C-alpha positions in Angstrom: 131.1 127.1 102.5 129.1 128.0 105.9 130.3 126.3 109.4 127.3 124.2 109.4 128.0 122.3 106.1 131.9 122.1 107.2 130.6 120.4 110.7 128.2 118.3 109.5 128.7 114.5 108.9 127.9 112.7 105.7 125.9 109.5 105.8 125.1 107.2 103.6 121.5 105.8 103.4 120.9 102.2 103.9 117.5 102.2 102.1 118.0 103.7 99.1 121.8 104.7 99.1 121.8 108.2 98.9 124.2 110.4 100.7 122.4 112.9 103.5 124.0 115.4 106.1 123.5 115.4 109.6 124.5 118.8 110.8 125.9 119.6 113.7 122.4 120.3 115.7 121.5 117.6 115.1 124.3 115.0 116.1 124.2 117.1 119.4 120.4 116.2 119.7 121.4 112.4 119.3 124.1 112.2 121.4 122.2 114.4 124.1 119.3 111.8 123.9 122.0 108.2 123.3 119.7 108.0 120.5 122.1 105.8 117.5 122.6 108.0 114.2 120.1 107.7 111.7 120.6 104.9 109.1 118.2 106.0 106.6 118.1 109.1 104.6 114.8 111.9 105.7 112.7 110.8 102.6 113.6 107.3 103.5 112.7 107.9 107.0 109.5 110.1 106.1 108.1 107.3 103.8 108.8 104.6 106.7 106.6 107.0 109.4 104.2 107.4 107.0 103.6 103.9 106.1 103.0 102.7 109.7 100.0 105.2 109.6 96.5 103.5 109.4 95.2 105.9 106.4 93.9 103.1 104.0 91.9 100.8 106.5 88.5 101.5 107.5 85.9 99.7 109.5 82.4 99.7 110.5 81.4 99.8 114.0 79.1 102.0 116.0 79.4 105.5 118.2 80.6 104.8 121.8 77.9 107.3 122.8 74.6 107.1 120.5 75.0 103.8 119.1 74.4 105.5 115.6 76.3 103.4 112.5 79.4 105.2 111.3 83.2 104.4 109.9 86.4 104.7 111.5 90.1 104.4 111.3 89.3 102.2 114.9 88.0 98.9 114.5 85.1 98.2 116.6 87.5 95.8 118.9 89.9 98.5 119.1 90.2 99.6 122.8 89.3 103.2 122.5 86.1 105.2 122.7 85.1 106.6 119.4 82.5 109.0 118.9 80.2 110.0 115.7 81.0 113.5 114.6 77.4 114.9 116.3 79.0 113.4 119.8 82.5 114.3 119.6 81.3 117.9 118.8 78.7 117.2 122.0 81.8 116.1 124.2 84.0 119.0 123.4 81.5 121.5 124.5 
């Protein structure tokens, strides 16, 4: 058994109840940043992060530069400037 495994802390995921390890490097990171230890396993944490992404809602809106109709993940009411592909590449230069 490696040194990393012997100093690891075993926790149980609150979402799926699967056991997971927190290795010493992770423990040091959480302590240094003043963060609590995770309550969920890495898989459940990843699923939660992905569920917060806006990949499925698309909005019809106009390009903020040329007013061409386009589809975006940002609604027309969002405070962000959104460009069509042509204007975006022109903006990048």
